[in-house]
N, CA and C of each residue as an Amber inpcrd file, in Angstrom:
protein
   270
 128.0480000  28.3200000 123.8940000 127.2050000  29.2010000 124.6840000
 125.7540000  28.7970000 124.4600000 124.9760000  28.7530000 125.5380000
 123.5770000  28.3680000 125.3970000 122.7110000  29.5890000 125.0830000
 121.4120000  29.3720000 124.9470000 120.4980000  30.4100000 124.4890000
 119.8620000  31.2130000 125.6180000 120.3410000  31.0700000 126.8430000
 119.7450000  31.7940000 127.9580000 120.0640000  33.2860000 127.8850000
 119.1160000  34.1040000 128.3610000 119.3440000  35.5540000 128.3790000
 120.3530000  35.9050000 129.4590000 121.2260000  36.8450000 129.1500000
 122.2030000  37.3440000 130.1030000 122.0590000  38.8540000 130.1700000
 121.9220000  39.3820000 131.3910000 121.6840000  40.8040000 131.5890000
 122.6450000  41.3020000 132.6610000 123.1060000  42.5460000 132.5040000
 123.9880000  43.1590000 133.4860000 123.1980000  44.1420000 134.3290000
 123.4170000  44.1200000 135.6390000 122.7190000  45.0200000 136.5450000
 123.5510000  45.2960000 137.7820000 122.9920000  46.0880000 138.6930000
 123.6880000  46.4950000 139.9170000 122.9550000  45.9020000 141.1230000
 123.7090000  45.3380000 142.0580000 123.1360000  44.7550000 143.2690000
 122.6710000  45.8820000 144.1840000 121.3940000  45.8550000 144.5880000
 120.8600000  46.8840000 145.4760000 120.5840000  46.3570000 146.8800000
 120.5010000  45.0380000 147.0610000 120.2680000  44.4720000 148.3790000
 120.8520000  43.0690000 148.4390000 121.4800000  42.7460000 149.5720000
 121.9980000  41.3880000 149.7760000 121.6620000  40.8890000 151.1800000
 120.5240000  41.3170000 151.7180000 120.1640000  40.9770000 153.0940000
 119.6130000  39.5660000 153.2520000 119.2490000  38.9090000 152.1550000
 118.7060000  37.5620000 152.2330000 119.8280000  36.5370000 152.0780000
 119.5790000  35.3240000 152.5060000 120.5610000  34.2640000 152.3950000
 120.6120000  33.7530000 150.9580000 121.7820000  33.8260000 150.3330000
 122.0240000  33.3540000 148.9600000 121.1000000  33.9980000 147.9260000
 120.6070000  35.1920000 148.2150000 119.7480000  35.9030000 147.2760000
 120.1500000  37.3690000 147.2620000 120.2060000  37.9440000 146.0660000
 120.4670000  39.3760000 145.9270000 119.3740000  39.9820000 145.0640000
 119.1260000  41.2830000 145.2640000 118.2070000  42.0120000 144.4150000
 119.0560000  42.8040000 143.4280000 118.8000000  42.6090000 142.1440000
 119.5770000  43.2600000 141.0910000 118.6730000  44.2320000 140.3550000
 119.1400000  45.4720000 140.1910000 118.3840000  46.4780000 139.4580000
 118.9530000  46.5750000 138.0450000 118.0640000  46.3780000 137.0660000
 118.4450000  46.4220000 135.6620000 117.9230000  47.7350000 135.0880000
 118.8300000  48.5890000 134.6290000 118.4380000  49.8820000 134.0730000
 118.5160000  49.8320000 132.5550000 117.5830000  50.5130000 131.9190000
 117.4920000  50.4950000 130.4600000 117.1600000  51.9040000 129.9880000
 117.8840000  52.4060000 129.0080000 117.6460000  53.7350000 128.4530000
 117.4220000  53.5880000 126.9550000 116.3480000  54.1980000 126.4640000
 116.0660000  54.1490000 125.0340000 115.2800000  55.3820000 124.6320000
 115.1950000  55.6220000 123.3470000 114.4500000  56.7600000 122.8310000
 113.0520000  56.2920000 122.4490000 112.0310000  57.0260000 122.8940000
 110.6500000  56.6690000 122.6020000 110.4360000  56.7140000 121.0910000
 109.8010000  55.6790000 120.5160000 109.6780000  55.6100000 119.0620000
 108.8530000  56.7420000 118.4460000 107.8400000  57.2410000 119.1430000
 106.9910000  58.2830000 118.5700000 107.4180000  59.6800000 119.0110000
 107.6210000  59.8570000 120.3110000 107.8790000  61.1970000 120.8410000
 109.3560000  61.5650000 120.8860000 110.2510000  60.6020000 120.6200000
 111.6890000  60.8270000 120.5390000 112.3070000  61.3240000 121.8480000
 111.6180000  61.1510000 122.9450000 112.1440000  61.5490000 124.2450000
 112.9270000  60.3770000 124.8370000 113.9850000  60.6700000 125.5690000
 114.7750000  59.6190000 126.1950000 114.0210000  59.1000000 127.4200000
 113.8300000  57.7900000 127.4630000 113.0750000  57.1410000 128.5300000
 114.0340000  56.2660000 129.3310000 113.9750000  56.3870000 130.6740000
 114.7850000  55.5650000 131.5670000 113.8530000  54.6120000 132.3020000
 114.0850000  53.3220000 132.1620000 113.2950000  52.3140000 132.8660000
 114.2290000  51.4800000 133.7260000 113.7400000  51.0620000 134.8880000
 114.5190000  50.1520000 135.7140000 113.6040000  49.0670000 136.2540000
 114.1750000  47.9010000 136.4310000 113.4240000  46.7480000 136.9000000
 114.2780000  46.0420000 137.9450000 113.6380000  45.5770000 139.0100000
 114.3580000  44.8800000 140.0710000 113.9730000  43.4070000 140.0620000
 114.9790000  42.5380000 140.0190000 114.7350000  41.0970000 140.0320000
 115.5610000  40.4610000 141.1420000 115.0820000  39.3330000 141.6430000
 115.8310000  38.5680000 142.6280000 116.6570000  37.5200000 141.9080000
 117.8880000  37.3410000 142.3630000 118.7890000  36.3900000 141.7190000
 119.4790000  35.5410000 142.7740000 119.7160000  34.2750000 142.4410000
 120.4220000  33.3550000 143.3300000 121.9060000  33.6870000 143.2940000
 122.5270000  33.7960000 144.4720000 123.9090000  34.2490000 144.5640000
 124.7510000  33.2580000 145.3340000 125.6960000  32.6150000 144.6560000
 126.6540000  31.7260000 145.3110000 128.0210000  32.3960000 145.4370000
 128.1990000  33.5790000 144.8210000 129.5070000  34.2250000 144.7570000
 129.7480000  35.2170000 145.8900000 128.7190000  35.5970000 146.6350000
 128.8920000  36.5420000 147.7340000 128.9820000  37.9800000 147.2650000
 127.9840000  38.4210000 146.5240000 127.9590000  39.7970000 146.0090000
 127.6610000  40.7730000 147.1320000 128.1560000  41.9940000 146.9610000
 127.8910000  43.0550000 147.9170000 127.0980000  44.1610000 147.2330000
 126.4760000  45.0470000 148.0200000 125.6810000  46.1400000 147.4710000
 126.5910000  47.0430000 146.6380000 126.1380000  47.3770000 145.4340000
 126.9030000  48.2330000 144.5480000 127.6910000  47.4840000 143.4910000
 127.8410000  46.1760000 143.6320000 128.5700000  45.3950000 142.6260000
 127.7850000  45.3490000 141.3260000 128.5070000  45.3970000 140.2210000
 127.8780000  45.2210000 138.9130000 128.0280000  43.7450000 138.5510000
 126.8920000  43.0640000 138.2960000 126.9040000  41.6180000 138.0790000
 126.2200000  41.2700000 136.7650000 126.5730000  40.0960000 136.2470000
 125.8850000  39.5520000 135.0780000 125.0220000  38.4100000 135.5770000
 123.7020000  38.4860000 135.2880000 122.7860000  37.4350000 135.7140000
 122.3010000  36.6780000 134.4930000 121.9450000  35.4260000 134.7040000
 121.5280000  34.5530000 133.6130000 120.2170000  33.8790000 134.0000000
 119.3570000  33.6730000 133.0170000 118.0770000  32.9870000 133.2360000
 118.3230000  31.5740000 133.7440000 117.4220000  31.0910000 134.5910000
 117.5170000  29.7080000 135.0540000 116.1100000  29.1740000 135.2740000
 116.0440000  27.9150000 135.6260000 114.7400000  27.3600000 135.9770000
 114.3030000  27.9920000 137.2970000 113.0020000  28.0010000 137.5970000
 112.5520000  28.6100000 138.8430000 113.2140000  27.9640000 140.0560000
 113.8350000  28.8080000 140.8880000 114.5080000  28.3230000 142.0860000
 113.5740000  28.4330000 143.2840000 112.7980000  29.5120000 143.3290000
 111.7930000  29.7010000 144.3710000 110.6520000  30.4970000 143.7620000
 109.7630000  31.0010000 144.6020000 108.5990000  31.7310000 144.0970000
 109.0060000  32.9840000 143.3020000 110.0380000  33.6700000 143.7370000
 110.4350000  34.9250000 143.0970000 111.7340000  34.8550000 142.3070000
 112.5060000  33.7930000 142.4550000 113.8340000  33.7360000 141.8290000
 113.8090000  32.9240000 140.5370000 114.1300000  33.6070000 139.4320000
 114.2650000  32.9490000 138.1350000 115.6000000  33.2750000 137.4860000
 116.5150000  33.8900000 138.2250000 117.8080000  34.3140000 137.7060000
 118.9080000  33.8280000 138.6410000 120.1190000  33.6690000 138.1040000
 121.2920000  33.3090000 138.9010000 122.4140000  34.2840000 138.5700000
 123.2290000  34.6000000 139.5760000 124.3950000  35.4540000 139.3290000
 125.4520000  34.6040000 138.6540000 125.8440000  35.0100000 137.4300000
 126.8350000  34.2560000 136.6630000 128.2430000  34.7220000 136.9980000
 128.4320000  36.0390000 137.0690000 129.7570000  36.5660000 137.3780000
 129.6390000  37.9820000 137.9160000 130.6820000  38.4090000 138.6050000
 130.7570000  39.7830000 139.0970000 131.6100000  40.5560000 138.1020000
 130.9870000  41.5260000 137.4340000 131.6880000  42.2920000 136.4060000
 132.6300000  43.3020000 137.0490000 132.1330000  44.0150000 138.0660000
 132.9350000  45.0480000 138.7210000 132.5460000  45.1220000 140.1830000
 133.5420000  45.0530000 141.0660000 133.2890000  45.1490000 142.5100000
 133.1640000  46.6130000 142.9150000 132.2680000  46.8950000 143.8530000
 132.1170000  48.2430000 144.4030000 133.1270000  48.4060000 145.5250000
 133.9270000  49.4560000 145.4570000 134.9200000  49.7070000 146.4960000
 134.3600000  50.7730000 147.4200000 134.1760000  50.4060000 148.6700000
 133.6490000  51.3450000 149.6600000 134.7120000  51.5650000 150.7140000
 134.8760000  52.8200000 151.1130000 135.8440000  53.1210000 152.1630000
 135.1190000  53.8210000 153.3150000 135.7980000  53.9230000 154.4340000
 135.2000000  54.5270000 155.6240000 135.0290000  56.0340000 155.4650000
 135.7550000  56.6750000 154.5360000 135.6630000  58.1280000 154.3790000
 134.3640000  58.5680000 153.7280000 133.6670000  57.6750000 153.0450000
 132.4670000  58.0800000 152.3110000 131.2160000  58.1130000 153.1750000
 131.3470000  57.8920000 154.4740000 130.1850000  57.9010000 155.3660000
 129.6940000  59.3280000 155.5370000 128.4000000  59.5340000 155.3360000
 127.8070000  60.8640000 155.4770000 127.3140000  61.0230000 156.8960000
 127.7510000  62.0780000 157.5610000 127.3190000  62.3240000 158.9280000
 126.0640000  63.1650000 158.9480000 125.1430000  62.8160000 159.8360000
 123.8770000  63.5390000 159.9140000 123.9770000  64.7950000 160.7610000
């Protein structure tokens, strides 16, 4: 195994060609105030696997692919199952 960082996140957008937006959520306790803090960060990742919105993926650091992409999708941890019944009517 190499020394590259590997992070798990959720795909929030796949509208670009071979690129997905992955949201990385992090929860920790503040060191001084002891309050639970929730942080999230969105990164662009190169996608050759065909991820869909809602999939949980593992991304890995890579050399810069474009101006905004420094990550690649390594694997799909869990697929999001969507059915026609979950559509909300306005």
